[in-house]
C-alpha positions in Angstrom: -83.4 2.4 19.0 -83.5 -0.7 21.4 -82.7 -0.5 24.8 -79.2 -2.0 25.9 -79.5 -5.4 28.0 -76.0 -4.1 30.0 -74.6 -0.9 30.6 -71.3 0.2 28.8 -70.0 1.4 32.3 -70.1 -1.1 34.7 -70.3 -0.2 38.8 -67.5 -0.7 40.8 -69.0 -3.3 42.5 -70.2 -5.0 39.0 -66.6 -4.7 37.4 -65.1 -6.8 40.3 -67.7 -9.5 40.0 -66.6 -9.7 36.5 -63.2 -10.1 37.1 -63.5 -12.5 40.2 -65.6 -14.8 37.9 -63.3 -14.2 35.1 -59.9 -15.5 36.7 -62.0 -18.1 38.4 -61.9 -19.9 35.2 -59.5 -23.0 35.0 -56.8 -21.9 32.5 -55.5 -19.2 35.1 -55.3 -21.6 37.7 -51.2 -22.0 38.2 -49.4 -24.9 38.2 -48.1 -27.2 41.0 -44.4 -25.8 41.4 -43.3 -29.2 41.1 -45.0 -29.8 37.9 -43.2 -26.8 36.4 -39.4 -27.6 37.2 -40.0 -31.3 35.8 -41.5 -29.6 32.8 -38.9 -27.1 32.5 -36.2 -30.1 33.0 -37.7 -31.8 30.2 -37.7 -29.1 27.8 -34.0 -28.3 29.1 -33.2 -31.7 28.1 -35.3 -32.2 25.2 -33.5 -29.3 23.6 -30.1 -30.6 24.8 -31.0 -33.7 23.0 -32.1 -32.0 19.8 -28.9 -29.8 19.7 -26.5 -32.9 20.0 -28.4 -34.9 17.5 -27.7 -32.3 14.6 -24.1 -31.4 16.2 -20.7 -32.7 15.2 -19.5 -35.7 16.8 -16.4 -34.2 18.2 -18.3 -31.2 19.5 -21.0 -33.9 21.4 -17.9 -35.2 22.9 -15.8 -32.7 24.1 -19.7 -31.8 25.7 -19.6 -35.1 27.6 -16.3 -34.5 29.0 -17.1 -31.4 30.3 -19.9 -32.9 32.3 -17.9 -35.8 33.4 -15.5 -33.3 35.0 -18.2 -31.2 36.3 -20.0 -34.1 38.2 -16.4 -35.3 39.4 -15.6 -31.9 40.5 -19.5 -31.8 42.3 -18.4 -35.3 43.8 -15.1 -34.0 45.1 -16.7 -31.0 46.7 -19.4 -33.0 48.4 -16.9 -35.3 49.8 -14.6 -32.6 51.3 -17.8 -30.7 52.5 -18.4 -33.9 54.7 -15.2 -34.3 55.6 -14.9 -30.7 57.0 -18.2 -31.5 58.8 -16.7 -34.2 60.7 -14.0 -32.6 62.0 -16.2 -29.4 62.6 -18.2 -31.5 64.7 -15.6 -31.1 67.3 -13.0 -33.0 69.0 -14.1 -36.6 71.1 -12.7 -38.9 73.6 -9.5 -40.2 73.4 -10.3 -43.5 75.9 -12.5 -45.6 74.9 -15.2 -48.2 76.7 -12.5 -50.3 76.5 -10.7 -52.0 79.4 -7.0 -51.9 78.4 -2.9 -51.0 80.1 -0.6 -48.9 78.8 1.8 -51.6 78.1 -1.0 -53.4 75.7 -1.7 -49.9 74.1 2.1 -49.9 73.4 2.6 -53.0 71.9 -0.5 -52.5 69.6 1.0 -49.3 68.4 4.4 -50.6 67.8 3.2 -53.7 65.7 1.3 -50.7 64.1 4.3 -49.1 63.5 6.4 -52.0 62.2 3.5 -52.8 59.8 3.8 -49.4 58.2 0.0 -48.5 59.4 1.3 -44.9 60.9 -2.1 -43.9 61.3 -3.2 -46.5 63.9 0.6 -46.2 65.5 -0.7 -42.5 66.2 -3.8 -43.2 67.7 -2.6 -46.2 69.7 0.5 -44.3 70.8 -1.4 -41.3 72.0 -4.1 -43.6 74.1 -1.1 -45.3 75.4 0.5 -42.1 77.0 -2.8 -41.1 78.3 -3.8 -44.6 80.0 -0.1 -44.7 81.4 -0.4 -40.7 83.0 -3.6 -42.0 84.4 -1.8 -45.1 85.5 0.9 -43.1 87.2 -2.0 -40.6 88.9 -0.6 -37.4 86.8 -4.1 -37.3 85.3 -7.6 -38.4 86.1 -9.2 -41.3 84.4 -12.2 -39.3 82.4 -13.4 -41.8 79.7 -14.4 -38.0 78.4 -11.1 -36.2 78.1 -10.4 -35.2 74.4 -7.0 -35.0 73.1 -6.6 -31.2 73.5 -7.9 -31.6 77.4 -5.2 -34.5 77.9 -2.5 -32.3 76.4 -3.3 -29.1 78.4 -3.2 -30.8 81.5 -0.1 -32.6 80.9 1.8 -29.7 79.7 0.9 -28.0 83.0 3.4 -30.9 84.8 5.7 -31.4 81.8 6.0 -27.5 80.9 8.8 -28.5 79.0 6.7 -31.2 76.7 3.9 -28.4 76.3 4.8 -28.0 72.3 5.3 -31.9 71.9 1.9 -32.8 73.4 -0.1 -30.4 71.3 1.5 -32.0 68.3 0.6 -35.2 69.2 -3.0 -34.0 70.3 -3.5 -32.7 66.7 -1.9 -35.5 65.3 -4.6 -37.5 67.0 -7.3 -35.5 66.0 -6.3 -35.0 62.5 -5.9 -38.6 62.2 -9.1 -40.4 64.0 -11.6 -37.3 63.2 -10.2 -36.1 60.5 -9.3 -38.8 58.5 -5.9 -37.5 57.6 -3.0 -39.3 56.7 0.1 -39.6 59.3 3.6 -40.3 58.6 5.6 -42.9 60.5 7.8 -39.5 61.9 4.3 -38.4 63.4 4.2 -42.2 64.7 7.6 -42.7 66.2 7.0 -39.0 67.9 4.1 -39.7 69.8 6.0 -43.1 71.1 9.2 -41.3 71.8 6.9 -38.7 73.5 5.1 -41.3 75.7 8.5 -42.8 76.7 10.2 -39.5 77.5 7.2 -38.9 80.0 7.3 -42.6 81.7 10.8 -41.6 82.6 9.5 -38.7 84.5 
């Protein structure tokens, strides 16, 4: 009988060393995650192309229409998410750094309304209302005041106009910061509110 070169039952340390050497071999090294994703995408695209080459033309057309519809829905969802993010960013100031009188803002609003630009008329009209009340000393000149804050301060002085003020402030925010459309009636309501408060 010839002696064996190695024991048939290795010890625990010998087994661990052998396992470590085995696992260090290159074929066990994990590939880069990005490379794995790219490889998977390549397989998916290739299988899709192979399937399309053997599919009837009508099935291929239906698949293309479905793909275009999915892309359109995705684009719409992204645009809605951006619009919501802009609105959720919070209300912003009514007044700008521009030095302008209430009369000038009123003229801009009237011109915009006459030209059918209701959104511009709402914005300029609410700014006109705000500046007019600043000019009359009913509001402090606060460039950082939001439309809601302006409406709240004025509603405390003109309780009968509290609801129209809140509505006008909401229209201002929706148009300017929410990219929402405005109607001629909304624009006219803001200008009528400016007239009403101006008489008090």
